[in-house]
Each structure stands twice: as C-alpha cells, then as structure tokens.
C-alpha positions, 0 to 999 in steps of 0.5 A: 141844168136843173133836173128837178131832183128831190131833196133826197135825190140830191143827197144821194148825188152828193153822197156818191160824189163825196165818196168818188172824190175822197175815196176813189180819185186818190186810188183810181190810177193805182187800181187801174195799174194793179187791177186790184178789186176796190174792196175798201171803196166797196166797204165805204159804199156799203156803210153809206147804204148805197147798195140798198138804194133800189131794194125795197124797205121790207128787205132792208133797202131804201126803197128807191128806184132806177133814177136814184141808182142812175144818179149814184152810178153817174157820180161814181163813174165820173171818178172811175168806171172800174169802180162804178162797174163793180157797184152797178154789176151788183144791181144787175145781178140782183134784178132777177131776184127783185123782178122774179124771185119768190118771197123766200128768195127775197128774204134769204138774199136781199137783206145781205145784198142791201147791206153790202155784205154779199156782192152779186153777179149776173151770169149770162154770157158764154163763148157762144152766147152774149148778144145771141142769148139763144146760144147758151150751152150751160145746162141745168138738169132736174134730178129729184129736188136738185138741179145739176148745172154744167157749163162755163160762163165767161166775162162775168163782172164781179166773178170770183168776188161775188157771193151770190150769182144769178145764172141762166142755163138751159133746162129743155133745149127742145123748147128753144127760147122757152127752154132756159131757166134762171137760178141762184148759185152761191159761192162755195157750192160744190161743183162751182169754181172760177176760171181765169181772171181776165186782163182787160184794156179798161175797167181794170179795177173790176173783177172779170172771170169765168164761172165753171159749173161741173155737176154743180147741185143747187136745190130746186128752191133756187129756181128763179121764177118758173122753169123755162122763164130764163130768157124772160128773166134775162131780157127784163133784167137787161131792160132794167139795167141798161139805163144804168150803163147809160148813166155810166156813160154820162158820168165818165164823159162828165169826168173827162170833159171837166179834165179837158176844160181844166187843162185847156184853161192852163195850157198856154200856146202862142201866148194864150190859154188854148181854151181861147182858141175857137177850135178848142171852144167848139170841141168843148161846146160839142162835148158839153151839149152831148153830155147834157143831152145824154143826161136828160135822156137817161134821167127821162128813161129812168123816170119812165121805168120808175113810173111802172111802165111795162114795156121799156125795151126800146127806151132803155136801149135808146138811153144806153145807145146814145149815152155810151156813144157820147161817152166814147166820143167825149173821152176821145175828144178830151184826149185830143184837147189835151194833146200829148198830155192826154195820152199820158197816164199822168192824166186820167183821160187816157184811162177814161178813154180806155174805160169808156169803150166797154160801155158800147159792148157790155149788156148788149153791144150798141149794134144790138141796141139798134136792133132792139130799137128797130124791132120795137119800131116795126111793132109800133108801126104794125099796131098803128095801122 
C-alpha cells in the first residue's frame, strides 16, 4: 500500500533498509548466538545520521518526528529485533530530555546523542516496579547542591553500553506518585555501576543489565523537569515511545512473512509448491492482512503524535498492543508454514519468533496497554455524559 510518505521519508526508509540488508542480515545469526552488542552496526547508523532523526535541528538533529523514527525502526526490525531495540532504546532514553529537559541539559547532551557519539538508556524498571511504576524503590536525596541516588534498576536496555542514563527515583515517598523525580546520570559517575548482563531468550544482540546506585552523587542541575515530576516524565516518555514498539512489531512480522512466502514458493510436497495449497494460502493471507492493518495503525498514530496532540496515551497504547500481538502471531505462523525448517536456526524465523515475544512485555505489557485503553474509554464516556 501507498502510505503517502514524503520523498524525504522514503529516503529515510530506503536508507534504513539498505543498512538492514547490507550490515545487519549478514551478522544477525552470529549476534544472536554470541549476544554481542552490535557496535559496528551502531557506527553505521550514526554515520547515516539516523540517531538524530527525531532531535531538533538546533541540537544537531534532523528535526523529524515520530513517523520518521517509526519508518526507520520498522526497517531495522525487519532484519533483526535485537539491533533495532538497541537503536530504539536510545530514543526511549532521550525522550525525557526532549520533553522536559532544560535548555542547558539539551545543549549539553542532545548534540552528542544526535551524532551517535553517546548512547542513551532509560531507567524505570526495578524488581518491584515495572508495570507498577509506583513500586519504585530507588531514592534520590537532596544534599546541598547534589542528589544522592541509591537503589537498583533491572532489565535496562543499553545498560552498560550507554553513556547517558535518564533515571526515575523517589525524592519524597510521602507524596506518593508525586514524590518521584527524573535525573540524568552519566556513565563513570562515582557510585554508579552495572550488575549482571542478562542472558535472554530473544533480542540477544541488545545489552540488558542492572544499574546499581550506591551513594551516587549527581549535581542538582541534572534534575529533569521539576522535583516530583518523575512519573509524569516516565508516562509522557512511554506515550511517545510505544508507537516505536508497534513499528518494531510491524517490522519483525514483515520480515517473518517474507521468509515464509519465499520458503513456501520453493518447498515442494505432493508434487507441488506448498504455496499452492489453500491451507497455506489462507495462513499467508491472514498474515499479510494483519501486517498491513498494523502498519496503517502505527503510521496513523505516529502522525497523530506529530500533529502536536496533547493526550496520546490511548492511541499510543492501541498501536503498541495491536502491532505487537500481530508480531507474535505472524512470527509463530511463519514457523508453522515452514514446518521443521522453521524450527531450525538455519532459518531466521525461529529467531524472529523468540525476539517477537518481548514486544508484548517491555514498555508496558499488553495487559497493561488494555488497562490504559480501558481507563481512557471510561474518562471519555464520563466527559460525553
């Protein structure tokens, strides 16, 4: 389908697709096997200016929006979700600065981020805080002109490899949700270290680690937004980033679908290519329909966000929910279409199926997305009465 992308957006898509096919596809199996971080691919992405896609021009970026970022993420995800997660998590960690950062913070950090010189990570999840952000235990205590941070974050994408971290910590527990704040913490700050690197089922090329804060002191000017605005920062960040997770779902589903079609055209059973069998045709037809519907939804929500809409929580959750459920279904069906071959590591669809599962979990489980959507519907109904 023609989604009426501009000439510039098509150039971004083609550039990301070229990187995916030339730099990612040849190494994706090895990256999955070894769990190594894809530094060479990240350097190529940096040289292509894709890290600066969504960063304003005055800070060294290209000044584009959510749609352009989704287009790039989709193409990278079509080749390898582990690589695209490393790229997309950089945007996730940057959004707090873009949305709530001071002018000084933006000038200090955004140019290097846009140039791909310094990767970023977002630190919200803890042992008792993920879907329930109110369970955050990490604290930040103001002492003079410094905040002293103590606690542990877990399952942080780009942990250990990023140079800049945007962290949510409790500054006043008595205020409940209004007692959390957001901070910038740079790698190498005394008292800030990394725990174990996780051994994951999928997205193995991405780095996932614990962040450990032991009397870590950061200057007061590293506070993002106002004291007590931490949960607002976190929620608005996720509203902006969840459509990107939807784009990941579209990309990995498209990649798996293409592999399944290619295989079905070549695999012969009972004297005919299996693609001629109606059972296989119907599976492929459902896959194609779901992917196209997911892409249309993700692009529509990305355009809605870029329009400047103030409340995008429901729409962002819908795009993440639908597209990632599609990704899990399509990758599973791709393995089924390919039968025993699909189950073997010789073909990429078994990796795609393993990778796709995380999309229904991170940045808010799909059960939480349904809660977000449901609560929004209740509010809309109340306003309409």
